[in-house]
C-alpha positions as CSV (number, residue, x, y, z in Angstrom):
1,M,-14.9,66.1,3.2
2,S,-16.5,66.2,6.7
3,Q,-14.5,65.8,9.9
4,H,-16.4,62.6,10.6
5,T,-15.3,61.1,7.3
6,L,-11.6,62.1,7.9
7,A,-11.7,60.7,11.4
8,R,-13.2,57.4,10.2
9,R,-10.6,57.0,7.4
10,A,-7.9,57.8,9.9
11,L,-9.2,55.1,12.2
12,V,-9.9,52.3,9.7
13,I,-7.0,53.0,7.3
14,G,-4.4,55.2,9.0
15,V,-4.2,53.3,12.3
16,P,-3.5,49.9,10.6
17,V,-0.9,51.5,8.3
18,A,0.9,53.1,11.3
19,F,0.7,49.8,13.2
20,A,2.1,47.8,10.2
21,V,5.1,50.2,10.2
22,L,5.6,50.0,13.9
23,S,5.5,46.2,13.9
24,L,8.6,46.2,11.6
25,F,10.6,47.7,14.5
26,H,9.3,45.2,17.2
27,P,12.4,43.7,19.0
28,M,12.4,39.9,18.8
29,P,15.0,39.0,21.5
30,D,15.8,35.4,22.3
31,P,16.6,34.7,25.0
32,V,15.4,37.3,27.6
33,A,19.0,38.4,28.2
34,G,19.2,39.8,24.7
35,L,16.4,42.2,25.6
36,A,18.7,44.1,27.9
37,E,20.4,45.6,24.8
38,E,17.2,47.2,23.6
39,V,15.0,47.3,26.7
40,D,14.2,51.1,26.4
41,W,12.7,50.7,22.9
42,W,11.0,47.4,24.0
43,I,9.1,49.3,26.7
44,T,8.4,52.3,24.4
45,Q,7.1,50.0,21.6
46,H,4.7,48.2,23.9
47,A,3.5,51.4,25.5
48,L,2.6,52.7,22.0
49,Q,1.0,49.4,21.0
50,I,-1.5,49.3,23.9
51,P,-3.7,52.2,22.6
52,M,-3.2,51.1,19.0
53,F,-4.7,47.7,19.8
54,V,-7.7,49.4,21.3
55,L,-8.0,51.5,18.1
56,M,-7.7,48.5,15.9
57,G,-10.6,46.9,17.8
58,C,-12.6,50.2,17.3
59,A,-11.7,50.0,13.5
60,I,-13.3,46.6,13.3
61,L,-16.4,47.9,15.0
62,A,-16.5,51.0,12.7
63,L,-16.2,48.9,9.6
64,G,-19.0,46.5,10.5
65,W,-21.2,49.0,12.3
66,H,-24.0,49.0,9.7
67,S,-23.7,45.3,8.8
68,R,-26.4,42.8,9.8
69,G,-26.5,39.1,10.3
70,R,-24.7,36.5,12.5
71,A,-21.2,37.2,11.1
72,A,-21.6,40.9,12.0
73,V,-22.7,40.1,15.5
74,V,-19.8,37.6,16.0
75,S,-17.4,40.2,14.7
76,R,-18.7,42.9,17.2
77,V,-18.6,40.6,20.2
78,T,-15.2,39.3,19.6
79,A,-13.9,42.8,18.7
80,I,-14.9,43.9,22.2
81,V,-13.2,40.8,23.7
82,F,-10.1,41.7,21.7
83,I,-10.2,45.3,23.0
84,G,-10.3,44.0,26.5
85,V,-7.8,41.2,26.4
86,Y,-5.1,41.9,23.8
87,P,-3.9,45.2,25.3
88,A,-3.8,43.4,28.7
89,Y,-1.6,40.7,27.2
90,D,0.7,43.3,25.6
91,A,1.0,45.2,28.9
92,F,1.6,42.0,31.0
93,A,4.2,40.4,28.7
94,G,5.7,43.5,27.1
95,L,5.8,46.1,29.9
96,G,6.1,43.6,32.7
97,S,9.1,41.8,31.2
98,G,10.7,45.1,30.1
99,Y,10.4,46.6,33.6
100,L,12.1,43.6,35.2
101,V,14.9,43.6,32.6
102,Q,15.3,47.4,33.0
103,R,15.5,47.0,36.8
104,A,18.3,44.5,36.3
105,E,20.6,47.2,34.9
106,G,23.5,48.0,37.2
107,T,22.8,45.2,39.6
108,D,25.1,42.4,40.7
109,A,25.1,39.1,38.8
110,A,22.9,37.2,41.3
111,T,20.2,39.9,41.3
112,R,20.3,40.2,37.5
113,S,19.9,36.5,37.1
114,V,16.9,36.5,39.4
115,L,15.2,39.4,37.5
116,F,16.0,37.8,34.1
117,E,14.4,34.6,35.3
118,A,11.4,36.4,36.5
119,A,11.1,38.2,33.1
120,A,11.3,34.8,31.4
121,G,8.7,33.5,33.8
122,I,6.2,36.1,32.6
123,F,6.3,34.7,29.0
124,D,6.0,31.1,30.3
125,S,3.2,31.9,32.8
126,P,-0.3,30.5,32.3
127,I,-1.8,34.0,32.6
128,N,0.3,35.2,29.7
129,T,-0.6,32.1,27.7
130,A,-4.3,32.6,28.4
131,L,-4.2,36.3,27.5
132,Y,-2.3,35.5,24.3
133,V,-4.6,32.7,23.2
134,V,-7.9,34.5,24.0
135,G,-6.7,37.8,22.5
136,T,-5.3,36.3,19.3
137,L,-8.4,34.1,18.7
138,A,-10.6,37.1,19.3
139,W,-8.7,39.0,16.6
140,M,-8.8,36.1,14.2
141,V,-12.5,35.4,14.7
142,S,-13.5,39.1,14.7
143,V,-11.7,40.1,11.5
144,V,-12.6,36.9,9.6
145,A,-16.2,37.4,10.6
146,L,-16.0,41.0,9.5
147,G,-14.8,39.8,6.1
148,V,-17.8,37.4,5.9
149,A,-20.2,40.2,7.0
150,L,-18.9,42.6,4.3
151,R,-18.8,40.1,1.4
152,H,-21.8,41.6,-0.3
153,G,-20.9,45.2,0.5
154,P,-18.7,47.7,-1.3
155,G,-15.6,46.1,-2.6
156,G,-17.3,42.7,-2.6
157,L,-15.3,39.5,-2.5
158,A,-11.9,41.2,-2.6
159,V,-12.6,43.0,0.6
160,S,-13.8,39.8,2.2
161,I,-10.6,37.9,1.2
162,L,-8.3,40.7,2.5
163,F,-10.0,40.7,5.9
164,V,-10.0,36.9,6.2
165,A,-6.3,36.9,5.4
166,S,-5.6,39.7,7.8
167,G,-7.4,37.8,10.6
168,I,-5.5,34.6,10.0
169,A,-2.1,36.3,9.6
170,L,-1.9,37.7,13.2
171,V,-0.2,34.7,14.8
172,D,2.1,37.2,16.5
173,H,1.9,41.0,16.4
174,G,5.7,41.5,16.2
175,G,7.7,41.4,13.0
176,V,6.4,40.0,9.7
177,F,3.1,38.6,11.1
178,G,1.9,42.0,12.5
179,T,3.1,43.9,9.4
180,V,1.3,41.5,7.0
181,S,-1.9,41.4,9.0
182,F,-2.2,45.1,9.5
183,T,-1.3,45.9,5.9
184,L,-4.0,43.5,4.6
185,F,-6.4,45.1,7.0
186,A,-5.6,48.6,5.8
187,V,-5.9,47.6,2.1
188,G,-9.2,45.9,2.8
189,A,-10.5,48.9,4.7
190,A,-9.4,51.3,2.0
191,L,-11.0,49.3,-0.8
192,H,-14.2,49.0,1.2
193,T,-14.2,52.7,2.1
194,F,-13.5,54.1,-1.4
195,A,-15.8,51.6,-3.1
196,R,-18.6,52.8,-0.8
197,T,-17.8,56.4,-1.5
198,S,-17.9,56.0,-5.3
199,A,-21.1,53.8,-5.2
200,P,-23.6,56.8,-5.0
201,V,-21.8,58.5,-8.0
202,L,-22.1,55.3,-10.1
203,V,-25.8,54.9,-9.2
204,T,-26.5,58.6,-10.1
205,R,-24.8,58.2,-13.4
206,S,-26.7,55.1,-14.2
207,R,-30.0,56.8,-13.4
208,E,-29.0,59.8,-15.6
209,S,-28.2,57.4,-18.5
210,A,-31.5,55.6,-18.1
211,D,-33.4,58.9,-18.2
212,Q,-31.8,60.0,-21.5
């Protein structure tokens, strides 16, 4: 197996599997004050997620690289939007709020209240909302379009259904939504990858049978 093949499989299968596992450990604090108890992991989690979102966008591009048609074009364009916007959303909401809450440690009650309010304000800000909406829609459209583009390729309809479901499932990247979405993506990518790998073997055997 070539290094290119290994690298491609690591990107389109390994990355979503790793992300599905990581999403299980995403803190879901409510309200912001609860974040203070796990702020170090919150910051670490979001620092890890930023490059992984970029890699997920690259996985979409890699899977649909040789596809043609409108769905493939839509998938590529929105994948690029996802790569640009969703990591920015994750940095703004995740790292921004985490930094403010972390800075509140050891301060007096008045200062802590101000910093917590500022952290909560990040989640409620129109910038955060815009980044979330654009980034999430970009993922949904890109992965659903990928499923449509690959419907006649290796793995067929099953691959298409898995990617469509993965695109719809990412309402939020934390907790069950992220885990389900990235797991479906990994399964779809694996089915497509290994069906494509076995296709030449099946064609060769069919030709050998026809020649006998």
